[in-house]
C-alpha positions as CSV (number, residue, x, y, z in Angstrom):
1,X,97.7,77.6,106.2
2,X,94.7,80.0,105.9
3,X,95.1,83.8,105.5
4,X,94.5,84.8,109.2
5,X,97.0,82.2,110.4
6,X,99.6,83.3,107.9
7,X,99.1,86.9,108.9
8,X,99.4,86.0,112.6
9,X,102.6,84.0,111.9
10,X,104.1,86.9,109.9
11,X,103.2,89.3,112.7
12,X,104.8,87.1,115.3
13,X,108.0,86.8,113.1
14,X,108.0,90.6,112.9
15,X,107.8,90.9,116.7
16,X,110.8,88.6,117.1
17,X,113.2,91.1,115.4
18,X,115.2,93.1,117.9
19,X,114.6,96.3,115.8
20,X,110.9,95.9,116.2
21,X,111.2,95.3,120.0
22,X,113.2,98.4,120.4
23,X,110.7,100.5,118.5
24,X,107.7,99.2,120.4
25,X,109.6,99.9,123.7
26,X,110.4,103.4,122.6
27,X,106.7,104.0,121.6
28,X,105.5,102.7,124.9
29,X,107.9,105.0,126.7
30,X,106.7,108.0,124.7
31,X,103.1,107.1,125.4
32,X,103.8,106.9,129.1
33,X,105.5,110.2,129.2
34,X,102.8,112.0,127.2
35,X,99.9,110.4,129.1
36,X,101.4,111.0,132.5
37,X,102.1,114.7,131.7
38,X,98.8,115.3,129.9
39,X,95.5,116.6,131.4
40,X,94.6,112.8,131.7
41,X,97.6,112.3,134.0
42,X,95.3,111.5,136.9
43,X,93.7,108.7,134.8
44,X,97.2,107.3,134.1
45,X,98.1,107.2,137.8
46,X,94.7,105.7,138.7
47,X,95.1,102.9,136.3
48,X,98.7,102.3,137.3
49,X,97.8,102.2,141.0
50,X,94.6,100.1,140.7
51,X,94.9,96.9,142.8
52,X,93.6,93.5,141.8
53,X,94.4,89.9,142.6
54,X,93.9,87.5,145.5
55,X,95.0,88.8,148.9
56,X,95.5,85.4,150.5
57,X,98.4,84.6,148.1
58,X,99.9,88.1,148.7
59,X,99.0,88.9,145.1
60,X,96.7,91.9,145.6
61,X,99.0,94.1,143.5
62,X,98.7,97.3,141.6
63,X,98.6,97.2,137.8
64,X,102.1,98.7,137.8
65,X,103.3,95.9,140.2
66,X,101.8,93.2,138.0
67,X,103.7,94.6,135.1
68,X,107.1,94.7,136.9
69,X,106.7,91.5,138.9
70,X,104.7,89.4,136.4
71,X,105.3,90.5,132.9
72,X,109.0,91.0,133.5
73,X,109.2,87.4,134.6
74,X,108.3,86.4,131.1
75,X,111.0,88.8,129.7
76,X,113.6,87.3,132.0
77,X,112.5,83.7,131.1
78,X,113.1,84.4,127.4
79,X,116.5,86.0,128.3
80,X,117.4,83.0,130.4
81,X,116.6,80.6,127.6
82,X,118.8,82.5,125.2
83,X,121.7,82.7,127.7
84,X,121.4,79.0,128.5
85,X,121.6,78.2,124.7
86,X,124.6,80.4,124.2
87,X,126.4,78.9,127.2
88,X,125.8,75.3,126.1
89,X,125.9,75.2,122.3
90,X,126.7,78.8,121.2
91,X,129.3,81.5,121.3
92,X,129.8,81.3,125.1
93,X,130.5,77.5,125.1
94,X,134.2,78.3,125.1
95,X,135.3,79.2,128.6
96,X,137.5,82.2,127.8
97,X,134.8,83.8,125.6
98,X,132.1,83.1,128.2
99,X,134.2,84.6,131.0
100,X,134.6,88.0,129.2
101,X,131.0,89.2,129.3
102,X,130.7,88.0,132.9
103,X,133.8,90.0,134.0
104,X,132.6,93.0,131.9
105,X,129.2,92.8,133.5
106,X,130.8,92.8,137.0
107,X,132.8,95.9,136.1
108,X,129.7,97.4,134.6
109,X,127.9,96.9,138.0
110,X,130.6,97.9,140.5
111,X,131.9,101.0,138.8
112,X,128.5,102.6,138.3
113,X,127.5,101.8,141.9
114,X,130.7,103.4,143.1
115,X,130.2,106.5,140.9
116,X,126.6,106.9,142.1
117,X,127.5,106.4,145.7
118,X,130.4,108.9,145.5
119,X,128.2,111.6,144.0
120,X,124.9,111.0,145.9
121,X,125.7,109.5,149.3
122,X,125.5,112.7,151.2
123,X,122.1,113.5,149.8
124,X,119.1,112.9,152.3
125,X,117.0,110.0,151.1
126,X,119.8,108.6,148.8
127,X,119.8,105.3,150.8
128,X,119.9,102.4,148.4
129,X,119.7,104.4,145.2
130,X,123.3,103.5,144.4
131,X,121.9,100.3,142.9
132,X,119.8,102.1,140.2
133,X,122.6,102.4,137.5
134,X,123.9,98.8,137.9
135,X,121.8,97.2,135.1
136,X,121.8,97.3,131.3
137,X,118.5,97.0,129.5
138,X,118.6,94.0,127.2
139,X,115.7,94.8,124.9
140,X,116.5,98.5,124.3
141,X,120.3,97.8,123.9
142,X,119.8,95.0,121.5
143,X,117.3,97.1,119.6
144,X,119.8,99.9,119.2
145,X,122.4,97.4,118.1
146,X,120.1,95.9,115.5
147,X,119.2,99.3,114.1
148,X,122.8,100.6,113.8
149,X,125.3,97.8,113.5
150,X,124.0,95.2,111.0
151,X,127.6,94.6,109.7
152,X,129.2,93.9,113.1
153,X,130.1,90.2,113.8
154,X,127.4,88.1,115.4
155,X,129.7,87.6,118.3
156,X,129.3,91.3,119.2
157,X,125.5,90.7,119.7
158,X,126.2,87.6,121.8
159,X,128.7,89.6,124.0
160,X,126.1,92.4,124.5
161,X,123.3,90.0,125.3
162,X,125.4,88.0,127.7
163,X,126.7,91.1,129.4
164,X,123.2,92.5,129.8
165,X,121.7,89.3,131.1
166,X,124.5,88.8,133.6
167,X,124.3,92.3,135.0
168,X,120.5,92.2,135.0
169,X,120.8,89.0,137.0
170,X,123.3,90.8,139.3
171,X,120.8,93.6,139.7
172,X,118.0,91.1,140.5
173,X,120.3,89.6,143.1
174,X,120.8,93.1,144.5
175,X,117.0,93.4,144.6
176,X,116.7,90.1,146.3
177,X,119.3,90.9,149.0
178,X,118.9,94.6,149.5
179,X,115.2,95.1,148.9
180,X,113.7,92.0,150.5
181,X,111.6,93.1,153.5
182,X,111.0,89.7,154.8
183,X,111.9,86.1,153.8
184,X,109.3,83.3,153.9
185,X,111.2,80.0,154.3
186,X,108.2,77.8,153.5
187,X,107.4,79.7,150.2
188,X,111.1,79.5,149.3
189,X,111.0,75.7,149.9
190,X,108.0,75.4,147.6
191,X,109.9,77.4,144.9
192,X,112.9,75.1,145.2
193,X,110.7,71.9,145.0
194,X,108.9,73.4,142.0
195,X,112.1,74.2,140.2
196,X,113.5,70.7,141.0
197,X,110.4,69.2,139.5
198,X,110.7,71.4,136.4
199,X,114.3,70.2,136.0
200,X,113.3,66.6,136.5
201,X,110.5,66.8,133.8
202,X,113.0,68.4,131.4
203,X,115.5,65.5,132.1
204,X,112.7,62.9,131.5
205,X,111.8,64.6,128.2
206,X,108.2,65.4,129.2
207,X,106.8,67.9,126.7
208,X,103.2,68.6,127.7
209,X,102.4,72.3,128.6
210,X,99.6,71.0,130.8
211,X,102.4,70.3,133.4
212,X,104.8,73.1,132.7
213,X,102.4,76.0,132.7
214,X,100.9,75.3,136.1
215,X,104.4,74.5,137.5
216,X,105.7,77.8,136.2
217,X,102.8,79.7,137.8
218,X,103.4,77.9,141.1
219,X,107.1,78.7,141.0
220,X,106.4,82.4,140.3
221,X,103.9,82.6,143.1
222,X,106.2,80.9,145.5
223,X,109.2,83.1,144.7
224,X,107.0,86.2,145.1
225,X,105.5,85.0,148.4
226,X,109.0,84.2,149.6
227,X,109.8,87.9,149.5
228,X,112.3,87.5,146.6
229,X,111.7,89.5,143.4
230,X,109.5,87.3,141.2
231,X,111.5,87.9,138.1
232,X,114.1,85.5,139.5
233,X,111.6,82.7,138.9
234,X,111.7,83.5,135.1
235,X,115.5,83.4,135.0
236,X,115.7,80.2,137.0
237,X,113.2,78.4,134.8
238,X,114.9,79.6,131.6
239,X,118.3,78.3,132.8
240,X,116.8,74.9,133.7
241,X,115.3,74.4,130.2
242,X,117.0,71.8,127.9
243,X,118.8,73.3,125.0
244,X,120.2,70.3,123.1
245,X,117.8,68.5,120.8
246,X,117.5,64.7,121.1
247,X,118.0,62.4,118.1
248,X,115.0,62.8,115.8
249,X,113.9,66.0,117.6
250,X,113.6,69.0,115.3
251,X,114.1,71.6,118.1
252,X,115.2,71.6,121.7
253,X,112.6,72.9,124.2
254,X,114.5,76.1,124.8
255,X,114.5,77.0,121.1
256,X,110.9,76.1,120.7
257,X,109.8,78.1,123.8
258,X,112.0,81.1,122.8
259,X,110.4,81.1,119.3
260,X,106.9,81.1,120.7
261,X,107.4,83.5,123.6
262,X,109.7,86.1,122.1
263,X,106.8,87.9,120.4
264,X,104.9,88.1,123.7
265,X,108.0,89.3,125.5
266,X,108.9,92.0,123.0
267,X,105.4,93.0,122.0
268,X,103.5,92.8,125.3
269,X,105.6,92.2,128.5
270,X,108.3,94.8,128.1
271,X,106.2,97.6,126.5
272,X,103.5,97.3,129.1
273,X,106.1,97.5,131.9
274,X,107.5,100.6,130.2
275,X,104.1,102.1,129.9
276,X,103.6,101.9,133.7
277,X,107.2,102.6,134.7
278,X,108.2,105.5,132.5
279,X,105.3,107.9,133.3
280,X,107.4,110.5,135.2
281,X,107.0,114.3,135.4
282,X,109.0,116.1,132.7
283,X,108.1,119.7,133.6
284,X,110.8,122.3,133.2
285,X,111.3,122.5,136.9
286,X,111.7,118.6,137.1
287,X,114.1,118.5,134.2
288,X,116.1,121.4,135.8
289,X,116.4,119.4,139.0
290,X,117.8,116.4,137.2
291,X,120.9,118.4,136.3
292,X,121.2,120.3,139.5
293,X,120.4,117.7,142.2
294,X,122.9,115.2,143.5
295,X,120.6,112.2,143.5
296,X,119.6,112.2,139.8
297,X,123.1,113.3,138.8
298,X,124.5,110.2,140.6
299,X,122.2,108.0,138.5
300,X,123.0,109.9,135.3
301,X,126.8,109.7,135.7
302,X,126.6,106.2,137.0
303,X,124.9,105.0,133.8
304,X,126.7,107.2,131.2
305,X,130.2,107.3,132.6
306,X,130.3,104.4,135.1
307,X,129.0,101.8,132.7
308,X,131.4,102.8,130.0
309,X,134.4,102.8,132.2
310,X,133.4,99.7,134.1
311,X,132.6,97.5,131.1
312,X,135.6,98.6,129.0
313,X,138.1,98.7,131.9
314,X,137.1,95.2,133.2
315,X,137.2,93.8,129.6
316,X,140.7,95.2,129.0
317,X,142.0,93.9,132.3
318,X,140.6,90.4,131.7
319,X,142.1,90.2,128.2
320,X,145.5,91.6,129.3
321,X,145.6,89.0,132.2
322,X,144.8,86.3,129.6
323,X,141.8,85.1,131.6
324,X,139.4,85.9,128.7
325,X,139.3,86.5,125.0
326,X,137.7,89.2,122.9
327,X,134.6,88.0,120.9
328,X,135.5,86.5,117.5
329,X,136.1,89.1,114.9
330,X,135.7,92.2,117.2
331,X,138.2,94.9,117.8
332,X,138.6,97.2,120.8
333,X,136.8,99.9,118.9
334,X,133.8,97.6,118.6
335,X,134.0,97.0,122.4
336,X,134.1,100.7,123.0
337,X,130.8,101.1,121.2
338,X,129.2,98.2,123.0
339,X,130.5,99.6,126.4
340,X,128.8,102.9,125.6
341,X,125.6,101.0,124.9
342,X,125.8,99.5,128.3
343,X,124.6,102.8,129.7
344,X,121.1,102.1,128.5
345,X,119.7,101.3,132.0
346,X,116.0,101.5,131.3
347,X,114.0,98.4,132.4
348,X,115.7,97.2,135.6
349,X,117.0,100.6,136.5
350,X,113.4,101.9,136.6
351,X,112.4,98.9,138.6
352,X,115.1,99.5,141.2
353,X,114.2,103.3,141.3
354,X,110.7,102.2,142.3
355,X,112.0,100.0,145.0
356,X,114.8,102.2,146.4
357,X,113.0,105.6,146.6
358,X,109.7,107.2,147.5
359,X,107.9,110.4,146.6
360,X,109.4,113.0,144.3
361,X,112.8,111.4,144.5
362,X,111.4,108.4,142.5
363,X,110.4,110.6,139.6
364,X,113.7,112.4,139.6
365,X,115.7,109.2,139.5
366,X,113.4,107.8,136.8
367,X,113.9,111.0,134.7
368,X,117.6,110.6,135.1
369,X,117.4,107.0,133.9
370,X,115.5,108.0,130.8
371,X,117.9,110.9,130.0
372,X,121.0,108.8,130.7
373,X,119.5,106.0,128.5
374,X,118.9,108.4,125.7
375,X,122.4,109.9,125.9
376,X,124.0,106.4,126.0
377,X,121.8,105.3,123.0
378,X,122.7,108.3,120.9
379,X,126.4,108.1,121.7
380,X,126.5,104.3,121.1
381,X,124.5,104.6,117.9
382,X,127.1,107.1,116.5
383,X,130.0,104.8,117.4
384,X,128.2,101.6,116.2
385,X,127.3,103.2,112.8
386,X,131.0,104.0,112.3
387,X,132.1,100.5,113.3
388,X,129.4,98.9,111.0
389,X,130.7,100.9,108.0
390,X,134.3,99.9,108.9
391,X,133.3,96.2,108.9
392,X,131.3,96.6,105.7
393,X,134.4,98.0,103.9
394,X,136.4,94.9,104.9
395,X,133.9,92.5,103.3
């Protein structure tokens, strides 16, 4: 392998690490905040709102919309691949261990929504903003976990990944149901046929990308045209991908695709989305309103308090009723730290804020998401560092 190819391979390996993904995401967020609040803020908004794409396919979208509808589909495809692998051959292949993150995710969706609705429902314009704190950001949460908890059991990471994927899927379903303005039955039919063909090709062990790439594009366009949020296409394709290698096959398609696409997801898709989603006003007046206005307070408490109570409470109830088991090697103190990390709402919370609100309320809600995510990250990091040191002393 020549030097440029070795360098490219090493860079891709570096991008695959969750620590790196979290750092890049943090940098992109900082750039967005600085750019949007600088003298060049008008340039930022002009770039974000610039439209391009074919109108006849309903794809004349702004750059910001391309980031949240297109690039996030890649992110959710990679997440779907990893979830499918864990469900079939990994930590979640045991029913009782697979059930726990699902129940925890449901608790981590319902309780934050109730908290947000209780605080903000009487506010004019609150509308569907109760949905903003229902999701946990996979990339950011795993990045914090990788930075602070190297000695925790691997099962803790799988629990957090599964929880985040499930409640992001739940959030996407909320988007599909609550925020769908119209439903195109023909386009939905095309999407179903395309997904069926993808599953059939996987079953027949077809490997050529010359079929899969166009089919993935058709699926994405059809789902988008149907009026459903296009990221669902990524999740569906990931869950339909084969995860068990055949005899004589070095890697299953899911592992091979995850290996190739993870650097693009962590290094391009999520950071570019953050760049165009996190550019909100952070003036003194705006920050003051976050802590004195019901709508952003609803989002803030929903993420920081609701997520922690919902995830930990649902987990405790499921284990007590013997319908689920704790992840291998983890204690309740470990789960407390992971529940605190669930309050990092970032990616999908920002997406829902864009869909649920308009005008100044959108920026207020986004500022609340960023502040809540920072609080949850710092609180969880402190707890995770303590738990990591405790596990290290035992080894």
